[in-house]
N, C-alpha and C positions, 0 to 999 in steps of 0.2 A: 415250737412256734417262733417265727422270725418277725422282726420289725423291719418294714420296708417303706421307704419314702419315694413316692413318685412325684417328679417335678415336671411342670409344663409351663409354657409361655402363654401368650394371649391368643390361644386357639379358640375358634368358635365353630370348628368343623370336625373333620375326621380324626385329628389328633386327640381332641378332648373326648370324643366318643370312644376312641381306643383306650385311653387312660381310664375312663369310667368302667369299661368292660374289664380291664385288668384289675382295678380296684375291687370290683364286686367279686370276681372269681378268686382273687387271693384271700379276701376276707372269708368267703365261703370255705376255703381250704384251711382256715384256722390261723392265718397270719394277721398281724397287726399292721394296718396300712395307714399311712398319712399322705394325703395329696397336698402338694405345695404349688400354688399358682396364683395368678391374679384373681381378685374377688369376683370379677365378672364370669369367670369360668364356673365357679361354684353356683352362682345364680342361674346360669344357663343349663348346667349339667348335673347339679346336685350329687356331687361325689359322696356327701355324707349320707345320702339316701341309700348307698350301697353298704353302709356300716363302716366306712372308712372315716378317718378324721380329716380335717381340712385346715390348712394354715395359709393365710393370705400372704403372698410374696409377689411383688410386682416385677415382672420380667419384661422389659420393653423390647419392641421389635428391633430397635437400632442401638448399637453400643453407646453408652454414656458413662464415662469413667467413674464419676462420684456416685452416681445412682447404682452402677454395677458393683462397686465395692460394698455398699450397704447391703445389696442383695446377697452377695457372696457371704458376708458375715452372718446374715440372717439364715441362709441355708446351712452354714456351718453349725449354728446352734440347733437347727432342727434335725440335722443328721447325727447329732451326738447320741450314741447308744444304738444307732441303727445297724442292721446287718447288711442291708443293701440300699443304695441310692440309685434309682433308675430314672434318668432324665430323658425327656422327649423333645427333640429338636436341637439344632446346633447351638442356639443362644443359651437354652436351658442347660445343655450338656457342658458348654464351656464354663458357665458360672458355677455349676456343680463341681466341675473339675478344680476351679480356683478355690471354691469353698473347702475342698478336701485336701488341698495342697499341704504337705507336711504330715498328713495322717499316715499311720503305718498299719498294714493289714486291713481290718474292717473299718469302716464300711466299704464293701465292694462297690465300685462305680460301673454301671452299665448305661450306655447311651444308645437310644434309638434315633437314627437320623431319618426323618420322614420326608425330606425334600432335598433336591440337589441345589447347590449354589450356582445361580445363574447370573448374579449381578457382576458388573464389571467396574472399572475405575477404582476409586478409593474404597468404596464399600466392598468391592470384590476382594481387595487386598486384606481388609479387616476380617472378612469371612474365611479366607484362606488361613489366616493366623488362628482363628477360632478352631478350624479343623485340625490344625497341628496340636493345639492344646488338648482337644478331645482325644486325638490319636495317641498322644504321649501318656495321658492320665488314665483313660478308661481301661478297665480290665477286659471289657468286651464291648465291641461296637456292633449294633444290629442295624443293617442297612436296608432301606426299603426297596432297593432295586440293585441289579448287578452292576450298573455303572457307578452308583454311589459306593458300593462295596469296593470296587477297583480303585476308586479315588482315595478312599480311606486307607487302603493297603499302601498306596503310593505315599501317603502322608506318614506312614510308619506305625499304623495301628497294629497292636500285638495280635489280636484275634478279632476277625470280622466274620459275622454270619449274616445271612439274609433274615430279615424280620418276618414274622408271621402276623399280618394285620388283616384279620377277616372282617367282613361286614357282618353286622347282626343279622339274624334270620329275617328274611323279607316278610313283612307283615301282610295280612289280608287287606285288600283295598277297603278304605272307610267310606268311599263314595261309589255310586254306580257309574259304570263306564259312560253311559249315555249322558249323565249329568256333567261328567268331566269334559266330554266332547262338546256339549252345548256351551259350557263356560268358555272353552278355548275359542270356539267360533264367535261368541259374543265379544270376547276381548279383541279378537283380530278385527272384527268388523267396526268396532267403535260406534259408528253412527248408523249401523245396519247393513253396511257393505264392506267386504274385505278389500284389501288393496288391489285385488285383481277383478273386483266387480261381482264376486259371488255373493249370493244371498246367504244369510246365516245358516239356513237349513242345509244348503248345498255344501257350505264350508265344513259342516259336521262330518261329511263323508270323505273329506280329503285325508290323504296320508299324514301322519304326525311324526315328525322327526325330533326326537327328544334329546336335549343336552342338559345334564345336571352338573352345575358348576358354580363356584364362586365367581362373581363378576370381577375378575382381576386379570392382570397382564399375563400370568402364567398359563391361563386357560385357552389362549389363542382364539378368543371369540371374534376378533376382527376378521380372521380367516373364515370363520363360519358365516359371518354376514356377507363376505365377499361371495361365498358359494351359494348363499341363500337366494340370490337374485335369479338363479335358474336360467332358462326354463327347464321344467321336469315333467315327466309323465305323471298325471294325477294331481299336479299343482299342489305340492305338499305344504303343510304349515310347519315352520320351525319353532319349537317351544323350548325356551331356555329357563330352567328352573334353578333359582338361586338368587343371591343378592350380593352386593359388594361395591367397591369404590367406583367401578366403571359404569354403574347403572345409567346415570344421566347421559353420559357420552354415547353409550350404545343406543339408548332410546331415541336420542336426537338423530342418530344416523338412520335408525329404523324408520322414523317419521319422515325424514328428508328424502330418503330413497324409496319410500313406500314398499318396504320389504315385507314378505309374508312371515314375520317373526313376532312371537309373543314373549315378552319378558314376564314370566309367570310369577317370580318371587319364590321363596321357599315353600315346599310342599311335601307331603308324604309321598316318598318315591313310588310306593305301590299303586297309588291313585293314578299317577301319570304313566307308569310302565304298562298298566293294563290296556291303555289305548295307543301305545307307541308302536308304530310300524317298524321303527329301528331307532337305535341310540347312536348319537354322533358324539365323538370325543375329539375335539380339534386342538388339544393342549400342546403347548410348547414342550412341556415335560410333565410326567406323572410317575409316581412310585407304584403303589398298589391301590389304585383309586377305589373307594367304596362304591362309587356310582357304577363302575364297570362290573364289580362283583354283583351288585344288585341287578344289573341288566342281564348278566349271565344266569343268575338264579331265576330270573323271570323268563328266560328263554327267548330273548329278543336279539335279532340280528344287530351287529355292531360295525360301525365304521370308525376307526380310531387312528391316531398318529402313531407312527413307529418310534416311540420314545420310552426311555426309562424301563420300568417293569411291565409295561403294557403287553408287549409281544409274548412274554413268557406266561402272563396271566391268561390271555385269551386263546392261545393255541391257534386252532383252525376255525374259531368261532367268530372271526372278524376279518373285514377287509382293512388292510393297513396302508397308510399313506404317509409321505413325509410331512413333518410339521411346517406350518407357514406356507403351504402350497395350495391355494384355493382351487387351482385348475385340477390338480389330482383329486382333491376332495370332491369337487363337483362331478368329475367323471365317475367316481365310485358311487356317489349318490344316484346318478343317472343309471348306472348298471343295476344297482339294487332295486330301484323302482321299476325298471324296465324288464327285469328277468325274475318272474315269480319263482322259478325253480331255484335260482341262486338264493333268494330270500329264504325260502323254505329250508334249504340245506344249511344256511347259517343259523337259522333258528334252532334246528335240531342239534347242531354242534354246540351252540350256546347252552342249551339245556343240559347236554351231557357234561360240558365243562363246569357248569354251575354245580352239578352234583359232586364234582371232584375237588371243589375248593376247600381249603382248610377251614375248620370251624373254630369257635371260641375256645373249646377245650384244647385244640392243637396249639393255639396261641399261648395259652396258659402253661402248657407243658414246655413250650419253647423258652418262655421267659424264666421259668423255674430252673431249667437247665442252665440258662445263662447266669443265673444267680448262684448256681452251685447248690441248689436245694432240691430235695426229692419232691417229685410231683405227686 
């Protein structure tokens, strides 16, 4: 039985879900697991509910020398006696590397990089420095996509492999499809009419183009709003499920331009996927997005940007477009809505690809191999 410390920053999305899955699987396999991260992550994801321990460690999104020194010292104490420290994210990885500086042999440091560095200017310089720290100190770097793997090899990382980050099995819908459609129509209408003058009952029959994303700059939602203006066959409704710092800005634009867009908020993916005509992924960059995996498992056609790990994930199950190109996105939306045979072919390919995706057991085998432990 090994002692494993999992470190994460202030994630409220896929990274924390992944860490919780790893914690539960490792505990089930007989390992002692401690999750170290901000208190809010424990409140939201209940790592202790998996049988793991939890230690509160504040890891801020941006570098802060005095705060980071205290965090590194805290992590050094928590890592004492551990066999493996597995950090998730560049900030957590760099702080874990600093915490273990000077240690010899165990604990082994493994770092999973869940995102690419897209920042420029002074912040970009700092993040590139953090990448070099991780590359020099980590025994194994697990990269979320081929471009991140190549970048870390260029930084001098000794061993880089692709991470396995599966979505949890897609749950059964908790709500009936008709009820979900009715709610979307009501939200779109506001006062009883949609922005295009459709009555709520008619709006229930319109195609639904679903995007599941945090409302943040990386997700390219301004490009989606550009494309949403249409016009398109069937007069689709664009549903964006998620929340984040851009919500007010996006809602203001939807209202001002009277776009057929519903900012739905966080929701159970299965509820919305059951009514989705297609799933749209307009991101500037993605690694192995859980939302795309869920769309594949649900057998939905996908239109996505050709970025990061998306092309390898979707195979032939998606129409791919350049990022930040609303014209290209609009054309592919029009094709999909106007060609039922194309939509059916994509749906079949999506369902096949969904069956081929790695599962949680594959992810656990991969991390145990990275740790140098038997699975």
